[in-house]
C-alpha positions, 0 to 999 in steps of 0.5 A: 694840738691834742695831748694825752695826759696821765696822772699816777698815784697820789696825783691821780687821787688829787686831780680825780683824773687818771688819763685825759686827752686835751686840746692844748692849743696855746700851751707850750711847756709841760708847766703850761699843760699842768697849770691848764689841767690843775689850775695850780703851779707845778711843784718842783718835786713832781716827776714828768715824762713825755713819751716815756722820757723824763723831762723838766718843766720847761720841756716843749710839748708838741701835738700827739705827745703823752705827758705823765705826771708822777708824785716824788718817789720815796723809799725806805 
């Protein structure tokens, strides 16, 4: 199973990854994917989109998905 992963803004800076395609065999959820790529638990404030639709951390990923991670959005 191949998944496209994208990191934006400060998450891109923290991980050093802008975009990456990974073999996600054995990974089931967005949280599993995050842990496999970053080796840290997914922060509950991180926004996640799968195929351009916002989802929760337990969303089931499938072959060919594009998963994007965004830092929390603030304004002011």
